[in-house]
C-alpha distance (Angstrom), angle and dihedral (degrees) to the residues before:
residue distance angle dihedral
M1 . . .
I2 3.77 . .
L3 3.80 116.7 .
S4 3.73 122.4 -143.4
D5 3.79 120.4 -124.6
K6 3.80 89.9 -103.3
E7 3.81 91.9 52.0
R8 3.81 91.1 48.5
V9 3.79 91.3 52.3
T10 3.80 91.2 46.9
T11 3.82 91.7 49.7
F12 3.79 90.6 47.6
L13 3.80 92.7 50.6
I14 3.81 91.9 47.5
G15 3.82 89.4 52.3
I16 3.79 91.2 50.8
L17 3.80 90.7 48.3
F18 3.82 93.2 51.8
G19 3.79 90.7 45.7
C20 3.79 91.5 52.4
L21 3.81 91.1 48.9
I22 3.82 91.8 51.3
V23 3.81 92.7 48.0
A24 3.82 91.0 46.8
G25 3.80 90.5 51.1
L26 3.81 92.4 49.8
L27 3.82 91.7 48.4
E28 3.80 91.4 48.8
R29 3.80 91.0 50.5
R30 3.80 91.2 48.9
N31 3.81 91.6 48.9
Q32 3.80 91.3 49.7
R33 3.80 91.6 51.3
K34 3.78 90.8 47.2
A35 3.81 91.6 49.8
S36 3.82 90.8 48.4
H37 3.80 90.9 49.2
E38 3.81 92.2 50.1
E39 3.80 91.6 46.5
I40 3.79 92.4 54.1
S41 3.82 95.2 39.7
N42 3.80 93.0 50.3
A43 3.80 97.6 38.1
P44 3.83 111.4 139.6
V45 3.79 122.9 -126.5
P46 3.84 108.0 -90.6
E47 3.81 117.6 -119.1
W48 3.82 91.0 -116.1
A49 3.82 94.4 53.2
Q50 3.77 138.0 65.5
P51 3.81 122.4 -124.5
L52 3.78 117.8 -90.1
P53 3.81 112.0 -88.5
E54 3.77 122.5 -94.8
G55 3.77 117.7 -103.7
L56 3.80 96.6 47.6
P57 3.81 115.8 148.5
I58 3.79 114.7 -102.8
A59 3.80 94.1 -106.8
L60 3.82 92.0 56.8
R61 3.79 99.6 46.8
R62 3.80 98.4 80.5
G63 3.79 111.1 61.4
R64 3.79 143.5 104.9
I65 3.80 117.3 -95.1
K66 3.81 107.2 -130.9
E67 3.82 98.5 174.1
F68 3.80 138.8 5.2
K69 3.81 131.9 -167.5
E70 3.79 133.7 177.1
N71 3.78 125.0 -166.4
E72 3.80 107.4 -130.5
G73 3.78 92.6 -151.8
T74 3.79 105.0 42.8
K75 3.83 95.8 22.5
A76 3.81 88.0 -133.0
R77 3.79 110.9 157.0
S78 3.81 131.5 -150.8
W79 3.79 131.6 -168.1
L80 3.80 128.3 -169.8
V81 3.80 104.5 -154.2
E82 3.80 129.8 -171.8
Y83 3.79 120.7 -146.2
E84 3.78 132.2 -171.5
D85 3.80 100.7 -142.2
N86 3.81 136.5 51.1
Y87 3.82 101.1 -11.0
P88 3.81 122.2 19.7
F89 3.82 105.6 -151.1
V90 3.79 129.7 31.1
L91 3.79 129.1 179.3
I92 3.80 110.1 -142.8
E93 3.81 114.9 -164.6
E94 3.78 126.7 -171.8
D95 3.80 120.5 -162.0
P96 3.83 112.2 -165.1
A97 3.80 91.7 -177.1
N98 3.80 90.1 82.2
D99 3.78 123.1 72.4
P100 2.92 110.0 -109.3
T101 3.80 97.5 28.6
T102 3.79 110.6 -104.7
L103 3.79 128.0 -140.1
K104 3.80 124.5 -152.1
Y105 3.80 126.3 -165.9
T106 3.80 124.6 -158.7
A107 3.80 133.3 173.2
A108 3.80 100.8 -110.9
D109 3.80 99.7 -161.6
R110 3.81 102.4 49.8
I111 3.80 141.4 54.4
I112 3.81 127.8 -165.1
T113 3.82 112.3 -127.2
T114 3.78 136.6 -179.6
P115 3.82 113.0 -156.8
K116 3.78 119.7 -146.2
P117 3.83 112.8 -93.8
S118 3.81 92.3 -111.4
T119 3.83 92.6 55.2
T120 3.80 118.0 102.4
Y121 3.78 120.1 -143.8
K122 3.82 91.3 -120.4
D123 3.82 92.7 54.3
Y124 3.79 89.9 45.7
Q125 3.79 92.1 50.4
D126 3.81 91.9 49.2
Q127 3.81 91.3 51.8
L128 3.80 92.3 49.6
I129 3.79 91.6 51.1
Q130 3.81 89.6 53.5
L131 3.81 88.0 53.8
Q132 3.83 90.1 49.3
L133 3.79 90.3 -112.1
Q134 3.79 130.9 120.1
P135 3.80 135.8 -145.5
R136 3.80 112.0 -120.4
E137 3.79 115.6 172.2
H138 3.78 122.1 16.0
F139 3.81 115.7 -159.7
K140 3.79 101.7 -169.7
K141 3.80 97.5 -178.0
K142 3.80 91.6 53.7
G143 3.80 93.8 38.4
I144 3.80 90.5 -127.2
I145 3.80 130.3 136.4
I146 3.80 121.9 -169.3
V147 3.82 109.5 -139.7
G148 3.79 117.8 -150.7
I149 3.81 122.4 -142.3
L150 3.79 115.3 -144.6
D151 3.81 116.2 -138.8
P152 3.83 95.1 -0.5
T153 3.79 121.8 -147.7
I154 3.80 133.6 179.2
D155 3.81 92.6 -102.6
K156 3.81 96.3 38.8
L157 3.81 94.0 64.3
P158 3.85 98.2 62.2
A159 3.81 91.4 36.5
T160 3.81 91.6 53.7
L161 3.79 91.0 46.0
E162 3.80 91.1 54.0
T163 3.80 91.3 48.4
L164 3.80 92.8 51.4
Q165 3.80 93.3 45.3
K166 3.82 89.5 56.9
H167 3.82 95.7 43.4
P168 3.84 113.4 116.7
L169 3.83 93.2 -135.8
I170 3.80 94.7 52.9
Q171 3.78 125.3 83.5
S172 3.81 96.1 -171.8
A173 3.81 140.6 -7.8
S174 3.79 129.3 -169.4
L175 3.77 141.3 169.2
D176 3.79 120.8 -97.8
H177 3.80 101.6 -120.2
I178 3.78 121.4 -164.1
E179 3.78 120.0 -137.1
V180 3.79 123.2 -155.2
R181 3.77 116.9 -140.9
K182 3.77 125.3 -150.9
E183 3.81 91.1 -92.9
E184 3.84 87.0 57.2
R185 3.78 93.3 -115.4
P186 3.83 108.2 141.9
V187 3.78 117.1 -136.5
F188 3.78 132.9 -177.3
S189 3.77 112.1 -110.8
P190 3.81 109.9 -169.0
P191 3.81 123.8 155.9
G192 3.78 108.2 -61.1
Q193 3.82 92.7 22.3
F194 3.78 93.9 -114.3
L195 3.80 102.0 134.7
S196 3.78 134.4 76.3
P197 3.82 130.3 173.9
A198 3.79 92.0 -130.6
R199 3.81 107.0 104.0
D200 3.80 96.8 -136.0
E201 3.81 93.8 49.2
T202 3.81 92.6 45.1
Q203 3.78 91.7 53.2
D204 3.82 91.4 48.4
T205 3.80 93.4 50.8
Q206 3.81 92.2 46.1
K207 3.79 89.7 56.7
S208 3.77 93.0 48.2
G209 3.79 93.9 44.1
S210 3.78 99.3 46.9
């Protein structure tokens, strides 16, 4: 079919229009993500919370405090902090009983589980849904399933861990602790050392583990 000059011009203009709309949409999405990142990174300390403790690694200093608790007896402090990149929620715990004061970092929205060998993934998934949890990553070769916690809180993490440890379909359940290397770059350190909060490394390990 041969197009007339007018049809060619019309087709060309339509292509330009669609291209401009796509570019505009991508720019708007990028600007929204940038604004969200800046909002979280520059979030002020809420009136009901205390500032994050000194000595935090660089990657954990810029986040939004979602919850804060202090033990009146031991003076131990806990912060649930939201971040924009790499891992969304981290539980930061400070124990003043040690000298010097120690800090512990834990992924607050995930728990590492190992189902019993006789458990099928479908049965496991159904049980998690009943507990208002969700399976995230499934590492078949290692027999490990990462369980996601919806709407994490400081108290929900240990309570969920206890529930999963007692579940009849689960062989073991543990927290996903974060280690801090000398260069102050936090990394996940679950059993087997196969996870990292960096997006590129996480994607690579998921491919190799599945």
